[in-house]
VOKOLMAR-759024 format. One record per residue (C-alpha): residue number from 0; residue in three letters; x, y, z. Coordinates in Angstrom, 3 decimals, padded with zeros to 6 digits. Layout:
N
ATOM   num   residuo         xx         yy         zz
ATOM   NUM       ala          X          Y          Z
...
END
This chain:
124
ATOM   num   residuo         xx         yy         zz
ATOM     0       met   -020.800    004.666   -001.364
ATOM     1       ile   -019.094    002.721    001.028
ATOM     2       asp   -021.741    002.183    003.733
ATOM     3       leu   -020.530    002.227    007.022
ATOM     4       thr   -022.950    000.833    009.131
ATOM     5       asp   -022.318   -002.712    007.424
ATOM     6       gly   -019.903   -004.464    009.530
ATOM     7       arg   -017.984   -006.633    006.982
ATOM     8       thr   -017.095   -003.281    005.251
ATOM     9       leu   -015.287   -001.780    008.464
ATOM    10       ala   -013.513   -005.274    008.897
ATOM    11       arg   -012.582   -004.847    005.626
ATOM    12       leu   -011.312   -001.417    005.785
ATOM    13       ala   -009.399   -001.804    008.868
ATOM    14       gly   -007.806   -004.941    007.291
ATOM    15       thr   -006.559   -002.205    004.680
ATOM    16       phe   -005.067   -000.235    007.093
ATOM    17       val   -003.658   -003.168    008.611
ATOM    18       ile   -002.160   -004.304    005.281
ATOM    19       gly   -000.387   -000.558    004.979
ATOM    20       val    000.969   -000.721    008.387
ATOM    21       val    002.856   -004.415    007.550
ATOM    22       val    003.568   -003.309    004.070
ATOM    23       gly    005.223    000.094    005.660
ATOM    24       val    007.492   -002.057    007.975
ATOM    25       val    008.573   -004.512    005.748
ATOM    26       gly    008.866   -002.222    003.108
ATOM    27       thr    011.124    000.106    005.540
ATOM    28       ala    013.259   -002.643    006.296
ATOM    29       val    014.112   -004.049    003.139
ATOM    30       his    014.037   -001.052    000.744
ATOM    31       arg    018.089   -000.905    001.312
ATOM    32       trp    018.576   -004.464    001.405
ATOM    33       gln    020.331   -004.851   -002.260
ATOM    34       val    020.203   -001.419   -003.788
ATOM    35       pro    018.158   -000.759   -006.263
ATOM    36       trp    016.463   -004.644   -005.689
ATOM    37       gly    015.216   -004.073   -002.452
ATOM    38       leu    013.567   -000.754   -003.099
ATOM    39       val    011.865   -002.412   -006.326
ATOM    40       leu    010.276   -005.022   -003.714
ATOM    41       ala    009.174   -003.117   -001.511
ATOM    42       leu    007.075   -000.728   -004.037
ATOM    43       val    006.005   -003.392   -005.644
ATOM    44       thr    004.796   -004.629   -002.358
ATOM    45       val    003.173   -001.295   -002.107
ATOM    46       leu    001.500   -001.972   -005.429
ATOM    47       cys   -000.047   -005.116   -004.713
ATOM    48       ala   -001.467   -003.823   -001.603
ATOM    49       gly   -003.196   -001.090   -003.431
ATOM    50       val   -004.767   -003.676   -006.078
ATOM    51       leu   -005.517   -005.767   -003.065
ATOM    52       ala   -007.565   -002.729   -001.701
ATOM    53       arg   -009.040   -001.269   -004.481
ATOM    54       ala   -010.310   -005.068   -005.437
ATOM    55       trp   -011.583   -005.273   -001.486
ATOM    56       val   -013.137   -001.976   -000.310
ATOM    57       gly   -012.545    000.482   -003.792
ATOM    58       trp   -010.803    003.891   -003.320
ATOM    59       ala   -011.573    004.249    000.387
ATOM    60       gly   -009.394    001.214    000.945
ATOM    61       met   -006.289    002.336   -001.389
ATOM    62       leu   -006.328    005.934    000.510
ATOM    63       leu   -005.946    003.876    003.757
ATOM    64       val   -003.153    001.741    002.683
ATOM    65       ala   -001.664    005.034    001.273
ATOM    66       leu   -002.202    006.844    004.673
ATOM    67       ala   -000.855    003.579    006.515
ATOM    68       val    002.355    003.396    004.519
ATOM    69       val    002.939    007.039    004.940
ATOM    70       thr    002.492    007.219    008.574
ATOM    71       thr    004.767    004.067    009.228
ATOM    72       val    007.259    005.493    007.223
ATOM    73       ala    007.761    008.549    008.717
ATOM    74       ile    007.749    006.992    012.296
ATOM    75       leu    010.068    004.802    011.605
ATOM    76       ala    012.519    007.054    009.872
ATOM    77       gly    012.855    008.874    013.225
ATOM    78       arg    016.211    008.496    014.700
ATOM    79       gly    016.107    005.472    016.893
ATOM    80       pro    017.265    005.501    020.902
ATOM    81       gly    021.114    004.839    019.404
ATOM    82       gly    021.065    007.547    016.942
ATOM    83       asp    020.444    005.128    014.068
ATOM    84       leu    018.579    005.446    010.528
ATOM    85       leu    016.300    003.178    009.056
ATOM    86       val    015.567    005.372    006.133
ATOM    87       ala    018.459    007.613    005.339
ATOM    88       ala    018.762    010.929    003.193
ATOM    89       gln    019.898    009.401    000.455
ATOM    90       pro    018.319    008.938   -003.045
ATOM    91       val    016.790    005.013   -002.076
ATOM    92       gly    015.270    006.810    000.843
ATOM    93       tyr    013.997    009.581   -000.607
ATOM    94       val    012.389    007.422   -003.630
ATOM    95       trp    010.873    005.411   -000.491
ATOM    96       tyr    009.396    008.351    001.079
ATOM    97       gly    007.265    008.684   -001.887
ATOM    98       gly    006.600    005.091   -002.047
ATOM    99       ala    002.798    005.246   -000.690
ATOM   100       leu    002.485    007.258   -004.360
ATOM   101       val    002.857    003.669   -006.341
ATOM   102       val   -000.867    003.196   -004.550
ATOM   103       ala   -001.915    005.748   -007.200
ATOM   104       leu   -000.800    003.019   -009.832
ATOM   105       ala   -004.003    000.728   -008.780
ATOM   106       gly   -005.968    003.629   -009.439
ATOM   107       leu   -005.256    003.655   -013.117
ATOM   108       ala   -006.042    000.450   -013.969
ATOM   109       pro   -008.954   -000.092   -015.657
ATOM   110       arg   -012.621   -000.558   -013.858
ATOM   111       arg   -013.338   -003.806   -015.363
ATOM   112       trp   -010.639   -005.408   -013.638
ATOM   113       phe   -012.268   -005.112   -010.300
ATOM   114       ser   -016.086   -005.564   -011.483
ATOM   115       asp   -018.288   -009.117   -010.296
ATOM   116       arg   -019.650   -009.089   -013.398
ATOM   117       pro   -019.103   -012.215   -015.544
ATOM   118       leu   -016.758   -012.106   -018.723
ATOM   119       gly   -017.819   -012.796   -022.053
ATOM   120       gly   -021.575   -013.028   -023.237
ATOM   121       ser   -024.290   -015.009   -022.476
ATOM   122       gln   -023.847   -018.603   -020.435
ATOM   123       gly   -026.510   -020.990   -021.718
END
């Protein structure tokens, strides 16, 4: 359970949201760079943010990263003042729209990867 009265936990949750926004902005800028490598780089960055959020805060952090990425991509995908698009209606753009789902892969990682318990037997 997450203790929302703890200032450190709230700061971590806010930090994961900010990380999600940054990943969404950078990923939107990079996803069409060198097809398909820009998209792969953007999706790997989303996955890394999800792993970081899970290790730092847990499931709530992963949810905030995904929410921030989806929101950022949705805002940036609209037409710009000159009619420009950052996320075009192409296969690469469609995959990037669903890019926040990659955060769920961090949820498939074993729980022991994120445990604070020491590895191995007794120390002595």
